[in-house]
N, CA, C and O of each residue as an XYZ file, in Angstrom:
564
protein
N       0.679     -1.307     -0.017
C      -0.206      0.055      0.255
C       0.530      1.083      0.340
O       0.021      2.073      0.866
N       2.120      1.180     -0.208
C       2.858      2.356     -0.119
C       3.334      2.895     -1.738
O       4.316      3.609     -1.943
N       2.507      2.436     -2.684
C       2.421      2.741     -3.850
C       1.413      3.619     -4.750
O       0.999      4.447     -3.939
N       0.859      3.860     -5.854
C      -0.178      4.478     -6.167
C      -1.346      3.620     -6.522
O      -2.218      4.123     -7.229
N      -1.487      2.215     -6.061
C      -2.714      1.691     -6.174
C      -2.867      0.763     -5.091
O      -2.421     -0.355     -5.346
N      -3.299      0.891     -4.121
C      -3.933      0.303     -2.941
C      -4.053     -1.358     -3.331
O      -4.094     -1.819     -4.472
N      -4.081     -1.858     -2.487
C      -4.703     -3.350     -2.275
C      -6.019     -3.384     -2.456
O      -6.415     -4.523     -2.706
N      -7.022     -2.401     -2.419
C      -7.923     -2.418     -2.688
C      -8.383     -2.128     -3.844
O      -9.493     -2.486     -4.238
N      -7.376     -1.286     -4.655
C      -7.891     -1.198     -5.294
C      -8.151      0.371     -6.463
O      -8.490      0.669     -7.608
N      -7.805      0.831     -5.464
C      -7.973      2.032     -5.408
C      -6.944      3.006     -5.306
O      -5.895      2.605     -4.802
N      -7.006      4.301     -5.699
C      -5.996      5.316     -6.300
C      -5.345      5.540     -4.550
O      -6.092      5.423     -3.578
N      -4.429      5.743     -4.475
C      -3.818      6.554     -3.239
C      -3.886      7.876     -3.004
O      -4.025      8.618     -3.977
N      -3.828      8.257     -2.095
C      -4.650      9.720     -1.632
C      -4.053     10.178     -0.717
O      -4.000      9.543      0.336
N      -3.464     11.348     -0.843
C      -3.533     12.100      1.317
C      -4.774     11.678      1.593
O      -5.747     11.727      0.840
N      -4.715     11.202      2.844
C      -6.012     11.035      3.436
C      -6.272      9.461      3.920
O      -6.959      9.068      4.863
N      -5.603      8.803      3.096
C      -5.865      7.871      3.069
C      -5.550      6.070      4.453
O      -5.873      4.891      4.596
N      -4.795      7.091      5.019
C      -3.375      6.029      6.016
C      -2.764      5.666      6.001
O      -2.214      5.160      6.979
N      -2.277      5.639      4.550
C      -1.298      5.006      3.780
C      -0.147      5.411      3.344
O      -0.233      5.328      2.119
N       1.270      5.949      3.729
C       2.413      6.987      3.208
C       2.474      5.957      1.709
O       2.456      4.726      1.713
N       2.542      6.784      0.573
C       2.620      6.631     -0.457
C       3.953      7.149     -0.765
O       4.254      8.323     -0.984
N       4.838      5.947     -0.751
C       5.989      6.841     -1.292
C       7.136      7.234     -1.898
O       7.678      6.457     -2.685
N       7.675      8.458     -1.642
C       8.293      9.444     -2.267
C       7.061     10.638     -2.794
O       7.087     11.783     -3.244
N       6.269      9.871     -2.528
C       4.657     11.357     -2.414
C       4.607     12.110     -1.046
O       4.957     13.274     -0.850
N       4.044     11.119     -0.032
C       3.881     11.867      1.181
C       4.960     11.520      1.657
O       5.681     10.691      1.104
N       5.312     12.236      3.021
C       5.585     12.391      3.952
C       5.414     11.735      5.357
O       6.251     11.544      6.240
N       3.915     11.409      5.297
C       2.913     11.292      6.409
C       1.924     10.834      5.878
O       1.696     10.818      4.668
N       1.038     10.294      7.012
C      -0.298     10.458      5.974
C      -1.120      9.286      7.540
O      -0.830      8.168      7.964
N      -1.996     10.138      7.868
C      -2.670      9.637      9.322
C      -3.857      9.536      9.367
O      -4.430      9.065     10.349
N      -4.445      9.943      8.348
C      -5.619      9.394      7.629
C      -6.601     10.425      8.651
O      -7.688     10.096      9.126
N      -5.889     11.786      8.849
C      -7.233     12.424      9.782
C      -6.697     13.564      9.736
O      -5.503     13.782      9.528
N      -7.930     14.718     10.014
C      -7.929     16.278      9.232
C      -7.204     17.330     10.610
O      -7.268     18.560     10.619
N      -6.541     16.478     11.690
C      -6.272     17.389     12.527
C      -4.678     17.784     12.338
O      -3.793     16.929     12.361
N      -4.464     19.020     12.172
C      -3.155     19.691     11.867
C      -2.392     19.967     13.213
O      -1.203     20.285     13.208
N      -3.120     19.834     14.355
C      -2.281     19.908     15.489
C      -1.034     18.560     16.204
O      -0.285     18.590     17.180
N      -1.286     17.603     15.261
C      -0.817     16.621     15.600
C       0.693     16.620     14.537
O       1.149     17.619     13.981
N       1.286     15.159     14.466
C       2.726     15.054     14.078
C       2.495     15.219     12.618
O       3.519     15.532     12.011
N       1.502     15.100     11.946
C       1.136     14.865     10.388
C       0.115     15.448      9.767
O      -0.942     14.821      9.820
N       0.111     16.623      9.101
C      -0.777     17.966      8.702
C      -1.947     16.880      7.833
O      -2.034     15.653      7.791
N      -2.722     17.942      7.222
C      -4.132     17.205      6.831
C      -3.748     17.263      4.952
O      -4.531     17.000      4.039
N      -2.373     17.674      4.856
C      -1.684     17.741      3.594
C      -0.626     16.303      3.104
O      -0.060     15.884      2.094
N      -0.853     15.850      4.832
C       0.467     14.986      4.075
C       2.029     15.044      4.556
O       2.863     14.152      4.404
N       2.221     16.364      5.197
C       3.179     16.732      5.550
C       3.810     16.889      7.031
O       3.339     17.552      7.955
N       4.838     16.215      7.027
C       5.247     16.560      8.785
C       5.299     17.736      9.299
O       5.998     18.652      8.867
N       4.611     17.783     10.190
C       4.467     19.110     11.076
C       5.811     19.749     11.514
O       6.666     18.980     11.953
N       6.104     21.143     11.437
C       7.330     21.537     11.901
C       6.755     22.741     12.083
O       5.670     23.097     11.622
N       7.971     23.777     13.205
C       7.674     24.997     13.456
C       7.924     25.496     12.074
O       8.647     25.226     11.115
N       6.997     26.348     12.407
C       6.549     27.631     10.932
C       5.718     27.279     10.021
O       5.793     27.822      8.919
N       4.635     26.181     10.308
C       3.877     25.739      9.033
C       2.605     26.454      9.507
O       1.549     26.216      8.920
N       2.656     27.582     10.850
C       1.264     28.004     10.999
C       0.201     27.456     11.651
O      -0.861     28.051     11.837
N       0.533     25.934     12.137
C       0.111     25.017     12.958
C       0.604     24.744     14.126
O       1.775     24.388     14.255
N      -0.545     24.924     15.517
C       0.519     24.400     16.457
C       0.339     23.291     16.740
O      -0.806     22.840     16.719
N       1.733     22.288     17.195
C       1.548     20.832     17.443
C       2.052     20.879     18.815
O       3.012     21.272     19.477
N       0.727     20.176     18.928
C       0.060     19.902     20.233
C       0.919     19.073     21.379
O       1.358     17.947     21.144
N       1.089     19.666     22.494
C       2.413     19.392     23.093
C       4.145     19.569     22.152
O       5.207     19.197     22.652
N       4.079     19.894     21.445
C       5.369     20.341     20.976
C       5.791     21.970     20.850
O       6.881     22.540     20.895
N       4.465     22.426     20.681
C       4.685     23.707     20.090
C       4.265     24.732     20.907
O       3.133     24.346     21.200
N       4.452     25.928     21.545
C       3.354     26.822     22.220
C       2.584     27.972     21.528
O       1.572     28.622     21.790
N       3.687     27.939     20.322
C       2.768     29.064     19.745
C       3.219     28.497     18.022
O       4.019     27.561     18.018
N       2.792     28.965     16.747
C       3.176     28.689     15.565
C       2.363     29.602     14.783
O       1.163     29.364     14.647
N       3.063     30.934     14.097
C       2.688     32.205     13.520
C       3.161     32.328     12.331
O       3.105     33.317     11.600
N       3.815     30.913     12.060
C       4.274     30.858     10.632
C       5.155     31.907      9.811
O       5.298     31.759      8.597
N       5.801     33.075     10.565
C       6.790     34.148      9.936
C       7.886     34.091     11.116
O       7.656     33.718     12.266
N       9.163     34.550     10.590
C      10.580     35.080     11.314
C      10.496     36.126     11.688
O      11.509     36.799     11.877
N       8.694     36.820     12.020
C       9.467     38.423     13.213
C       9.252     38.079     14.124
O       8.238     37.462     14.450
N      10.679     38.563     15.179
C      10.819     38.145     16.648
C      10.395     38.909     17.391
O      10.678     38.906     18.589
N       9.440     39.921     16.700
C       9.081     41.201     17.681
C       7.833     41.156     17.804
O       7.363     42.294     17.831
N       6.638     39.890     17.942
C       5.384     39.863     17.130
C       5.491     38.554     18.696
O       6.578     38.178     19.135
N       4.138     38.086     19.270
C       3.756     37.734     20.050
C       4.618     35.795     20.229
O       4.701     35.180     21.292
N       5.084     35.319     18.926
C       5.486     34.356     19.104
C       6.815     34.733     18.260
O       7.017     35.358     17.219
N       7.716     33.982     19.309
C       8.956     33.491     18.203
C       9.253     32.576     16.870
O       8.456     31.763     16.403
N      10.358     32.826     16.431
C      10.496     31.662     15.006
C      10.546     30.772     15.722
O       9.921     29.865     15.173
N      11.052     30.329     16.989
C      11.459     29.375     17.169
C       9.999     28.278     18.110
O      10.186     27.360     18.908
N       8.703     28.820     17.631
C       7.866     28.465     18.646
C       7.138     28.352     19.485
O       6.291     27.488     19.712
N       7.597     29.740     20.302
C       8.043     29.653     21.657
C       7.486     31.174     21.902
O       7.925     32.078     21.192
N       6.447     31.462     22.988
C       5.850     32.444     23.225
C       6.953     33.752     23.432
O       7.864     33.572     24.240
N       6.887     34.835     22.834
C       7.598     35.438     23.499
C       7.395     36.095     24.436
O       6.210     36.352     24.647
N       8.676     36.784     25.629
C       8.335     37.417     26.853
C       9.411     37.539     27.440
O      10.199     36.653     27.110
N       9.882     38.387     28.314
C      10.774     39.587     28.420
C      12.056     38.473     28.715
O      11.881     37.562     29.523
N      13.173     38.611     28.087
C      14.231     37.594     28.945
C      14.400     36.869     27.349
O      15.301     36.041     27.485
N      13.963     36.844     26.069
C      14.606     36.103     25.316
C      15.206     36.856     24.565
O      16.219     36.393     24.040
N      14.875     38.043     24.296
C      16.478     39.075     23.333
C      15.749     39.470     22.672
O      16.454     39.768     21.708
N      14.998     39.672     22.477
C      14.013     40.122     21.423
C      12.663     40.812     21.829
O      11.611     40.263     22.156
N      12.958     42.194     21.724
C      11.939     43.501     21.859
C      10.692     43.132     21.316
O      10.494     43.189     20.102
N       9.521     42.619     22.417
C       8.087     42.669     21.381
C       7.411     43.901     21.812
O       6.961     44.270     22.896
N       7.475     44.466     20.559
C       6.988     45.865     20.172
C       5.316     45.742     20.401
O       4.359     45.012     20.144
N       5.733     47.170     21.165
C       4.472     48.220     22.283
C       4.560     47.351     23.612
O       3.974     47.754     24.616
N       5.176     46.343     23.629
C       5.191     45.402     25.037
C       6.387     45.519     25.926
O       6.426     45.389     27.150
N       7.506     45.829     24.963
C       8.842     46.002     26.060
C       9.555     47.003     25.565
O       9.783     47.067     24.357
N      10.041     47.997     26.511
C      11.108     49.320     26.278
C      12.268     48.645     25.280
O      12.632     48.975     24.152
N      12.773     47.374     26.319
C      14.178     46.717     25.519
C      14.271     45.439     26.255
O      13.561     45.177     27.226
N      15.341     44.499     25.670
C      15.078     43.303     25.828
C      16.088     42.668     25.383
O      16.014     42.159     24.265
N      17.435     42.536     26.271
C      19.136     42.045     26.321
C      19.248     40.884     26.395
O      20.279     40.265     26.130
N      17.884     40.266     26.883
C      18.373     38.618     26.841
C      19.262     38.227     28.314
O      19.826     37.136     28.242
N      19.451     38.969     29.611
C      20.247     38.716     30.498
C      19.279     39.215     31.958
O      18.211     39.827     31.948
N      19.895     38.826     32.902
C      19.311     39.507     34.555
C      20.116     40.671     34.489
O      19.721     41.386     35.410
N      20.826     41.107     34.025
C      22.100     42.354     34.325
C      20.863     43.371     34.869
O      20.018     43.712     34.041
N      20.795     43.680     35.755
C      20.277     45.287     36.326
C      20.906     46.073     36.683
O      20.541     46.801     37.607
N      22.139     46.212     36.045
C      22.916     47.292     35.993
C      23.769     47.994     34.734
O      24.536     48.957     34.723
N      23.257     47.007     33.578
C      22.947     47.812     32.031
C      22.009     48.528     31.542
O      20.897     48.454     32.065
N      22.157     49.112     30.787
C      20.860     49.644     30.264
C      19.346     49.042     30.138
O      18.407     49.632     29.604
N      19.304     47.866     30.680
C      17.902     47.124     30.306
C      17.668     46.573     31.518
O      18.377     45.581     31.687
N      16.983     46.808     32.395
C      16.464     45.711     33.659
C      16.026     44.427     32.939
O      15.722     44.019     31.818
N      16.128     44.125     33.884
C      15.695     42.131     33.791
C      13.829     42.255     33.571
O      13.243     41.217     33.263
N      13.078     43.455     33.737
C      11.679     43.690     33.826
C      11.583     43.850     32.425
O      10.520     43.593     31.860
N      12.844     44.355     31.629
C      12.397     44.922     30.189
C      12.238     46.778     30.202
O      12.136     47.334     29.109
N      12.232     47.405     31.150
C      11.989     48.246     31.285
C      13.487     48.733     31.206
O      14.204     48.035     31.923
N      14.288     49.911     30.419
C      15.308     50.453     30.690
C      15.000     51.704     31.528
O      14.184     52.588     31.787
N      16.497     51.050     31.832
C      16.949     51.896     33.374
C      17.262     53.505     32.645
O      17.718     53.878     31.564
N      16.751     54.182     33.870
C      16.643     55.499     33.838
C      17.241     55.802     34.901
O      16.921     55.215     35.935
N      18.397     56.928     34.918
C      18.906     57.365     36.060
C      17.883     58.600     36.577
O      17.192     59.279     35.817
N      17.931     58.714     37.779
C      17.115     59.927     39.148
C      17.965     60.456     38.611
O      19.020     60.000     38.172
N      17.374     61.941     38.604
C      17.972     63.244     38.448
C      19.356     63.386     39.412
O      20.386     64.024     39.194
N      18.943     62.470     40.658
C      20.120     63.245     41.440
C      21.060     62.338     40.610
O      21.867     63.129     40.120
N      21.307     61.357     40.287
C      22.118     60.469     40.164
C      22.918     61.340     38.838
O      24.068     61.753     38.988
N      22.389     61.484     37.950
C      22.481     62.379     36.718
C      23.653     63.853     37.714
O      24.879     63.926     37.800
N      23.075     64.343     38.015
C      23.857     65.392     38.372
C      24.985     65.112     39.366
O      25.726     66.022     39.736
N      25.117     63.863     39.797
C      26.378     63.435     40.908
C      27.299     62.958     39.635
O      28.461     63.363     39.603
N      26.756     62.007     38.460
C      27.825     61.511     37.502
C      28.598     62.815     36.799
O      29.708     62.629     36.302
N      27.896     64.327     36.766
C      28.026     65.381     35.807
C      29.147     66.043     36.543
O      30.143     66.281     35.860
N      29.186     66.466     38.101
C      29.726     66.993     38.564
C      31.022     66.093     38.743
O      32.107     66.659     38.885
N      30.934     64.608     38.741
C      32.428     63.755     38.927
C      33.239     64.080     37.540
O      34.349     64.587     37.380
N      32.257     63.593     36.580
C      33.424     64.284     35.309
C      33.606     65.772     34.606
O      34.135     66.110     33.548
N      32.901     66.553     35.709
C      33.896     67.709     35.619
C      35.346     67.916     36.365
O      36.494     68.199     36.023
N      34.522     67.560     37.786
C      36.037     67.120     38.658
C      37.481     66.316     38.092
O      38.652     66.440     38.449
N      36.811     65.411     37.008
C      38.142     64.485     36.911
C      39.005     65.442     35.444
O      40.173     65.581     35.081
N      37.348     66.036     34.845
C      38.121     66.911     33.662
C      38.910     67.977     34.233
O      39.860     68.320     33.529
N      38.771     68.553     35.263
C      39.358     69.831     35.506
C      40.948     69.309     36.485
O      41.816     70.020     36.991
N      40.830     68.079     36.449
C      42.271     68.067     37.349
C      42.923     67.206     36.014
O      44.137     67.032     36.120
N      42.338     66.683     34.861
C      43.012     66.732     33.638
C      44.135     67.021     33.255
O      45.271     66.615     33.011
N      42.972     68.452     33.294
C      43.571     69.957     32.628
C      44.561     70.692     33.390
O      45.400     71.414     32.853
N      44.460     70.499     34.715
C      45.227     70.894     35.505
C      46.629     70.022     35.544
O      47.758     70.510     35.577
N      46.392     69.025     35.535
C      48.078     68.119     35.154
C      48.404     68.221     33.531
O      49.619     68.237     33.332
N      47.984     68.259     32.896
C      48.282     68.696     31.887
C      49.070     70.589     31.298
O      49.686     70.905     30.280
N      48.698     71.287     32.340
C      49.324     72.653     32.701
C      50.607     72.547     33.303
O      51.518     73.362     33.157
N      50.648     71.238     34.164
C      51.406     71.480     35.395
C      50.623     72.576     36.297
O      51.503     73.437     36.273
N      49.823     73.020     36.899
C      49.270     73.914     37.479
C      49.331     72.884     39.013
O      48.805     71.772     39.060
N      49.893     73.365     39.903
C      50.006     72.873     41.137
C      51.296     71.685     41.311
O      51.247     70.799     42.164
N      52.147     71.809     40.587
C      53.375     70.955     40.390
C      53.874     71.837     41.338
O      53.330     72.907     41.612
N      55.274     71.263     42.038
C      56.031     72.666     42.485
C      57.391     71.830     41.651
O      57.531     70.759     41.060
N      58.239     72.992     41.995
C      59.647     73.801     40.750
C      60.898     73.132     41.535
O      60.934     73.525     42.701
N      61.554     72.556     41.324
C      62.650     72.594     42.156
C      63.515     73.391     41.504
O      64.619     73.634     41.992
């Protein structure tokens, strides 16, 4: 029953429950596209647009990493390394809260007092650097 003519003398077709060699990858004789074999007798894979039960969390059949379903057929979420449009401000894929993107996928914004302290520190460093280049404050022998 693996060729074009079944043992019942019927013409082989997708959905008859027999895998026709060289024509079909699978044939489970059902119209359920949530299992391992699609109703087109093609094996289910991530990216085919059908969610395979127990294997894929989602499958939107596109490579857009900024929507709700990643191209790996996993549901998008904070920490996956992709910024979800309209949901996350940033997503660097790490749990480091000392960089520009917090592990909550919110961009780190310094408080005004922190910015003022940083600017003061930079001004002091710059002033010391200019003085040392001019030799100001150096003792002469």
